[in-house]
N, C-alpha and C positions, 0 to 999 in steps of 0.2 A: 580151410574151406573158402575163405575170402578170395585167395588167388584163383581157385577153380571157378568161382562165380564170376570174377572179373574176366577170366578167359572165355567163359560161355557168353558173357555179354559182348565181348569183342567179336566173337564168332557171329553173334546175332547181327551186329552192325556191319560186319564184313559182308554178310549175305545180302545186304541192301544193294551192293554192286550188281549182283547177278539178277535180282528181281527187277530193279529199276531199269537196268539196261534192256531187259526183255520187254518191259512196259513201254520204253521209248521206241523200241523196234516195232511193237504191235500198233503203236499210235502213229506210225508213219515217219518217225524220226530216223535220221541217218546215223549209222555207227560212227561216222566221222565226227559229228558234233557230240555224240555220247562220250567219245574219247577226249577230244580236245577241251570241251567245256569243263570237264572235271578238274583239269590241271590249271586252267585259268581261274577257277573259283578257289582252288586250294591255296593259290599263291598268297592272297592277302591274309588268310587265316594263319598260315605257317609263318609269314613274316611277323605277324603280331606276336605269336608265341616266342619266336626267336628274339624279337625286340624286347619283350618282357624279361628274357633271360640275359639281355645285354650282350648278345653274341653276334650281332649283325656285322659290325666292323671287322671282327675276327674272321667271319665267314668270307667277307668280301676280299680280304687279304689272301686267304687260301685259294679262292677261285681265280684271282688275278695271277697267282703264281703258276697256275697250270690250266689255262682256259681250254685248250684243245682237248685234254683228257676229260675235263668236266663235261664238255658238250658231247663228246663221243660216247662215253659210258652212260651218261644220263639219257641220251637219245635211245640207247639200247635198253637200259634198265627200266626206263619209264615209257618212252615212245613206242618201241617195238612191242614191249610187254602189254601195255594197256590198249594199244591200237589193235593188237592181235585178239585180245579178249573181247573187245567190242565188235570186231569184224565177225568173230565166231558167233556172237549173239544174234547176228542176222540170219543164221542158218540152223540154230538149235535152241531149245528151251534153256532157261537160266539154270535149272537144277542139273542139266546135263553138262553145261559149261563149268559149273561149280565143281562137279564131281571129276570131270576130266582134267580140270586145272590142277588137281592134286598130284599129277605126275611131275610137278615141279620139284617134289621131294626127290624123285629119281634123277631128274635132270641136274639138280643141284649137286647130287652125289657124283654123277658121271663127269662133270666139268672140273672136278677137284684137281686133276693133273695140270690144269692151266695156271695154277697158282703155286707159289713157293713159300717155304718157311725157313726160318733161321735156326740152324742146329749147330751146337758146339762140337766141333770135330778137332781133337788134338789141341785144344786151347784157343782155337780161332773160330769165329762165327762164319758159317758158310750157308749160302742159299741152296736149298735142296727142293726139287720138285715134289709136291705132295702126291701121295698115292690114293687111289680109290679105296675107301674103307669098305671092303667087300662085306663085312659083317652087317653094315648098315643096309645092304641091298637084300638081305634075307626076306624081309617082310614086304619088299617092293612087289613081290610076286602077286600078292593079294590085290594091290592097287592096279597092276597091269591087267589082271584077269577081270576086275570090276569094270575098268574103262573099256576093255575090248567087248565085254558083254553089252554094255550100254550103247557103244558106238556102232556095233554091228547091227543091233536091233534098230537103232535110229536110222542108219544108212539104208536099211531094207525098206523103209517107208518113204524114201525120197530118191532123187536122182543121185547117181554116183558122184557127180561133180559137186553138188551141194553138200554131200557127206564129207568130202575132202575139205571143202571150204569151212566146215565146222571144226574138223580135227586138226588140220595143218597149222592154222594160226595159233591154236592153243599150244601145240608142240613148240612152235617158235617162241611164243611168249614164255613158256615154262623154262626155256634156256636163257632167254634174254634177261628175265627178271633177276635170277641169282647171279648171272654173269656181270651185269651192269652194277648191281649193288655191291658185290664182293670186290670188284675192281675199284670202286670208289672208296670202299673201306680200306683197301690196300693202299690207295693213294693218300687218304686222309690220316691213316693211322689212328691214334687215340686223341688227335688234336681237336676233333669235332665230335659233338654229341649227336645223337640220333636225329633230333629235330633240325639241327644246323645242317646236317648232311642231306636230309630230305628236302629242306628248303633250297639248298644249293643245287641239288639235282633237278628240282622243279624249275628253278630259274634257268638252268642250263639246257633244259629240254624245251623251253618256250619257242626257240626257232623252229623246232620240229612241229610243234602244235600250230604255229602261225602258218607254216607251209601247208599243213593238212587242212587248216581252216580256209585258206585261199582256194584249195582244190574243192573243198565243200561248197563254198560260195559259187564257184563256176560250174559245179555239176549238179548239186541238189538244192542250192539256194540257202537262205538263212534258216536257222532253227526256229521252230515255233515256240510260243511261250511255255507250253507244257513241258517241252524237252529242256528248256533252260532251267525251269524250276526243278525238274527231276535230276538234272545233272548237278545242280547245286546241292541237292539232298545227298547225292552220292559222295560229293566232295566233303560234306560235313560229317555224314554218318560213317562212311567207310574210310575216307582219307584222314579225318581228324579224330572222331570219337573212338573208332575201333583201334586205331594205331595207339592212341594214348592209353586205352584200357589194356591192350595186350602187353605193351611195354611195362606198364605198371604191374601187371600180374607177374610177368617174368622177373621183374626187379625184386618183388617180395620174396621170391623163392630161388634167387640166383645162386645161393650157396647150398641148396639142397637139390641134388641131381634127380632124385626120385620124384619130388614135387614138381620140378621144372618139366620133367617128361609128361607128367599128368596135365600141367597147364598147356603145354604145346599140343597135347592130344585133344584138348577141347576144340581146337580149330577144325577137327573133322566134322563138327556139328554145323559148319557153314553149309554143307551139302543138305542136311536135314532142314535147316532154317530156310534155305533158298526154295526147297521143294514146298514146304508149308506156305511160304509167302506167295508163291505162284498160284497155288491152289486157292488160297483165301482171297487174294486181291486181283488176280488175273484170270480167275475161273479156268485155270489150266486143268487138263485131264490128269487123273491119277496115273502115274507110270504103271506099266504092266508088271506082273510078278517077276519077269526076267530082269527088267530094269531095276526094280527094287532090290533084287538079289545082287546086281552089280553095284548099287549104292552101298549095300552092306559090306561087300568085299572091299570097296575103297575106304570106307570109314574104319573098318577093322584093320586094314593095312596101315593106315595113318596112325592109329592109336598104338599099335604094336611097334611100329617104326620109331615113334617118338619115345616111348617108354624104354625100349631096348637100347636105343642109341644113348640115352642119358645114363643108363646102367653101365654101358661099356665105358663111357667117359669117366664115370665115377671110379670104376675099377682101375682105369689107366692112370687117373690122377693120383690114386693112392699107391699103386704098386709099380707103375711104369714111368718112363720119362715123359715129362709134360708134352714134348713135341712129337710123341709117337702117334698121336691121333690127329685126324683132320676135321675140318668144319663140316 
């Protein structure tokens, strides 16, 4: 029960991203500052965590060994990802962004062939391109249907261009996030822990955020105090609290595939928490019956996808070769 509660609490804090981004947008703040300020604020908190773990020097050695890859994949995994999420927030409500963002499950599956795995073939280890785990896409149908229902209804209430500016950045972000993170995992191997890797990617993405900030100063001016405070809250609640809680929950059940699937499925509640948060704190209108139906489809698809995927992994670990399945 404890891992499930921790997973739900993580989903609650993750939802702050979407609610506060929408709040900043409604108060006149630019998406540029909503995006860049989060990572500027996350940097000292992450540095403190890694310093307490006495891993700062080790991280620095790793980053110096391959600086170009760190900057490239961190810019994609953090910069393009979160910049896209914040840009979309300028054209749609937070609950819609939260629900549509769940297509990252599908995007993460479809980019599997971009990665390799080591397989023992005839006594020698060879790199083999991973295959798309088609079984994992079975329940993606529910997510796609839910997203289409919500986006079509949302687009019908605005100009076509604004509808695309809400959808396309999220699609790009949904590809950039798993691509950048998995590439960095591939580069780091098991030499770095989660917090060391996240700190390293935050540091390596700073040039992107500085460039974006310069653009922000020249186009929209400096952020107001309210946006600075709210961006700091996103950094703490979503970037720190939610991450720690979720990784703690998954760590508690890492050896039990059924419970791990249940913990991962709790993240579908981000959508519900974001919706409740906007209604309570931003006086947002209640979504229509059609949009609520779309939300239900997305949440159902996420839960089934997580539970089914972990069951497949458990079967393969017990009866198949360990390298027969993909991330």
